[in-house]
C-alpha angles and dihedrals in degrees: 000000000000091000093052091048093051091049092051092046092052092052091049091050090050094049097043106035116010104038095087099028104058134030125253091250092055089048089057091049092049091047091052092048092049089049091052089048088054089052090052090052091048089051088051088054088057091056094045096038091228123151093193092055089049091051090048089050091052089050091052090047092050089049090056093042091056089056089052096046094048093056107023096074093048092047091049090053091054089067091064108034095167095050105043095138095052093041091049091052092047091046091052092047092049090049091054093044090050092049091048094046095047093046092046092051091048090052089061095058127066115271099241132144090252092054090051091052092048092048091052091052090047091053091048091049092049090050092050092048090049092051092049091047091050091050090052092050092048091049091052091052090052093049096053108112117231114232 
């Protein structure tokens, strides 16, 4: 319930306060940084053996993930302005395949505190790599000379 609440709160904050103050790219960066901060808190919970700190870390991570999910799909569609329907369908399918694959792989390993910490860092790393890749793709579209 805490994770759902933090996700909803982050979307409300985005819609009410940040939508007109920062760019979409900076929102992605802030979301990634908040997600990494959540991973740091979850790692701290491993050292302190505290369930409440781990739950707080997951809430922080969900807060950052909601920033990423709110903007990532829209930003991905900007790369293909003439094919938004197809790209949206592919994006949704890839999102479901990624969720299934990550959950399936986690079901094969023991459910320990260490595995949860590693999986959080893996998700944060994947998010950061995706943001960097998207920036590179956007930069290439801006650098293409018009004939």
